[in-house]
NUFIRO-606026 format. One record per residue: x, y, z of N, C-alpha, C, O in turn; residue in one letter. Coordinates in steps of 0.05 Angstrom, whole numbers, plus 5000, padded with zeros to 4 digits. Layout:
BEGIN
XYZXYZXYZXYZA...
This chain:
BEGIN
836259517072836559577100835159357117832859277111M836559247137835459037153833359137172833559367181S831458967179829359047198830359017227832058847233H829359187244830059167273828758927285826758817275G829858847308828658617323828458697352830058857362K826458577365826058627394826458357408825158157402T828258357428828758127444827758187472828558387484I826058007483825158037510826757857529827357627522T827557967551828957817572827157797597826158007606T826757557607825157517631826857397653827857177650Y827157547675828757447698826857287716825157407730L827157027716825256847730825156907760822956897771I827356957772827357017801827957307807828557377830D827957477786828457757790831357837793831958067799G833257647789836057697793837557687766836957507750K839357877762840757897736842357637729842457557706L843457507749845157277744843657017750844856797751K841057037755839456797761838356677735839156757713G836556487738835256357714833656557699832356727711P833656537673832256727656831656597629832756387622R830056737613829756657585829756907568829157127577Y830556867543830457087523828856977499828956737493V827557157485825957077461825557317443825557547452K825257267417824357467399821257497402819857297405F820357737402817457787408815657647388813357577394N816557617363814757517342814857207339813557107321E816257067357816356777354815556647381815256777401T815156377379814356227403816756077415816455897432S819156137405821555997414822956147437823156387437H823755987457824956097481827755987484828155747480Y829656147492832356057500832556097531832756327540L832555877545832955887574835955897580837455747569Y836756067599839456077609839356007638838356167655I840355777645839855667672842455607686844055437677L843055737709845355647726844855357734842655277738P847055217737846854927743844954867767843354677765R845155027788843554967812840554997807838954897823E839755127785836955157779835954977756833554947752M837754857741837054707717835154477723833454407706A835454347746833754117752831354197769829554037773S831354447779829254537797827054697784824954737796K827554807760825654987748822954837743822954627732L820854957753818254827751817254817722817355007707S816254577715815054547688811954507690810754397672T810854607712807954597716806654767694807854947683A804154707688802654837666802655137669802755277649Q802555237693802455527698805255647700805455897703D807355487698810055597701811555577674811155757657D813255387670814955367646814755087633816854947632F812455007624812054727614813754667590814454427586P814454857573816054807549818854707556820054577539E819854767580822554667587822654367589824754247589Y820354237592820253947593819853817566819753567564A819753977544819153867517821653847500823853857511T821353827474823553787455825154047451824054267451S827754007447829454237441832354147439833053917442G834154347435836954287437838154457460836954657468F840554377469841654517492844754527489845954357475Y845954717503848854737504849654767534848554947547I851354597543852454627570855254757567856854687550L855754957585858355087584859555097612858155097632T862255107613863655117638866655107634867555157611G868155027654871054997652871854747666870654647684T874054637656875354407668878354457669879554497648E879554447692882454507695883154777684885254817673N881254967687881755237678881255287649881555507640G880455087634880055107605877055107598875554937610N876155277580873255287573872455027559873854907543P869954937565868954687555865954717548864654877561K865054557529862154567522861254297513862754127504A858654257516857354007506854754097492853154247503Y854253997468851854057453850153807450851153597442I847553827456845853587454842953667447842353897444G841253457445838453507440836853297455837953077461Q834353347460832653157474829753217469828953447463S828053007471825153057470824053117498821653167501N825753107518824953177545827353327558828953217572K827553587552829953737559830553737589832753687596C828553797605829053807634830153547644832053537660K829053327636829953057644832853017636834452907651H833453087611836153047601838253217616840353117622R837553467621839353647635839753537664841953557675I837653427676837853317703839753077703841253037722S839752917681841652697679844552797678846352687691Q844953017662847653127660848553247687850853247694H846653347703847253457729848453247747850153307764D847552997744848552777760851152657750852752537765K851652677723853852527711856152687701858352587698K855752947696857853117685858553337705856853487714I861053347713861853527735862553807728862353987744S863553857703864854107697863054337689863854567690W860554287681858954507671857654677693857154577715W857154937686855855117706853355257694851855367710D852955247668850755387656849555217633850955097617T846855207632845455067610843955267594842455437605A844255267568842755427549840855237534841755047521Y838255277537836255077527834255217509832855407517V834155127483832455257463830055077459830254847450Y827655187465825155027463822955207451823455437445V820655087447818355237435815855197452815354987463S814355417454811755397468809655257451807555177462K810155237425808255107407808954807406810954727396T807154647417807654357419808054237392806454277373I810154077389810653937364812254097343813053987323G812654357348814054517328816954427325818054417303E818254377348821054277347820853967349821053857371L820453837327820153547327822853407326824953537326N822853137324825352977325827253057303829653087308A826253097279828053167256829153437260831553487255T827553627270828453897273830753917294832754047289T830353787317832453807337834953647330837153727339I834653437314837053287305838653467286841053477287Q837253607269838553797250839954017266842354077261Y838554137285839754357300842154267316844154407318L842054027328844353917343846753877325848953977331E846353747302848553687284849753937272852153967271A848054127264849054377253850554537274852554657268K849554547298850854687320853654577325855554727328N853854307327856454187332858454247310860754327316I857554217285859354277262860254567262862654617260D858454747266859055037264860755127288862655277285D860055027312861555107336864555017334866355157341A864954767324867654667322869254807301871754827302K867854917280869255047258870055327265871655447250S869055447286869655717293872555757300873755957294V873655557314876555567321877055697348879255787353G875055707365875455807392877055607409877255377402N878155707431879655537449877655397468877955427493N875755247457873755107472873954807466874054727443I874054647487874054357484871154267484869654327502T870354117463867654017462867553727472869153557464F865753677490865553417504863953217487863552987496D863153287463861653107446863552897434865652977422N862952647437864652437427864852437396866952377385A862652497383862652497354860652717344859152837359N860752757318858952957305856752807290857452667270S854252817299852152677285851652787256852253027251P850652617239850152707211847652887211845752847226A847653087193845353257189843253107174843853007152I840753077185838752917171837853047144838053287141P837052877126836152977100833353107103831553007116H833153347091830653497093829753587065831353617047L827153627062826153747037826954037037827654147058S826754167014827554457012825954627031826954817043K823254577032821554747049822154697079822254887095D822654447087823454387114826054527122826354647143Q827954507103830654617108830454927112831855037129E828855057095828555347097827555427125828455627137A825555277135824355347161826355297183826655467201T827655067182829554997204831955177204833055247225I832855267180835155447179834355717193836055847205K831855797190830956037203831055997233831956177248H830155767243830355717272833255727281833955837302Y835055607265837855597272839155877274840555927294Y838556047255839656317256838556477280839956627293E835956427285834756557308836056467334836656627351E836456207336837756087361840556197364841356267387A842156207343844856307345844956597354846656667371K843056757345843057037353842257057383843457217398M840356897391839556907420841856807437842256917459L843256597429845556497444847756707447848856737469L848356847425850357057427849457287445850957387461E846857357442845757567459845957497489846357667506F845557237495845557137522848357097534848657027557A850357127517853157097526854356827522856556777533G853056657507854256397501856156427477855256497455C858756387481860656457461861556227442863556257429G860156007441861055777425861155837395862555697380V859456027386859356087357860856347350860756437328F862256467370863556717366866556687368867456597389V868056747348870956717349872056917368871557157366K873656817387874856997407876957177394878457097377A876957437401878857627391881557577405881657537429E883657597390886357557401887857827400887857967380I889057897423890358157425893258127433893957927447H894858317425897758317433897858307463896558467477E899458127474899858117502898057927517898357887541G896057807503894257617516895957387526897757287513D895257287550896557057562894756807560892456817567I895956597549894456347546895756127564898156117567Y893955957575894955757594894255477583892155437572Y896055287587895655007582895954857608898054877621I893954717617894054577642892954297637890454257637N894754107634893953827629895453647648897453527640A894553627673896053467693896553177685898653067692P894653057671894952777663897252737645898452517643M898052947630900252927611902753067622904853087609K902653167647904853297659905553567647907853657647G903453707637903853967623902554187640900254167648V904154397645903154637658904754867646907154897653A903555037629905155237615903455477609900955467610A904755707604903355947595904956087574907456057573K903656237557905056377536903656637529901256667533G905256827519904157087512903857107481905657027467E901557207472901157237443902557487433902157707443Y904257447412905757667399904757687370905157497355I903557907363902357947337904457907314903857777294V906858017318908858017296909757737288910557687266S909557557307910557277301908257077300908556857291T905857157311903656977311903856767334902156597337G
């Protein structure tokens, strides 16, 4: 029988759709869910949310031409990196940022592993999501004990992401009658189709 888990949600500005974080009570890892307009403004002062300025991995989600899109990355200065994306990438509306309150716990090797594993797994799900990552980085070599620890972080992060509504690791359910759209103006394509179970 599996053990129960407790997830805490903190609404930073008291609003359901505003900036927030979620965490398992027994760990020091936080998943921030930040609307774009707050991603560069969230305070990282010592008495506020200093871990948001440290090492971690992140996922940007949004739509482009009506189609879902995502970008997965990592940084040793998450807030700074997200702020760069705010200036250079137009399509995203939400940032999911996984960090730790324990300084040094998510080191360079850890976040490289998490980024690479996330990209591989998200692309293998088969969702109708376009990933803006140009390539898939290699998973760094780890000792058995390092790998066991980081895999635990990874499973924890995936559960928090799904809990928070980030669907990059969840295969979308397909139902009879669903309507799908293709909108690619650069290629002169604008079409829609209905899913029929009997024919696929």
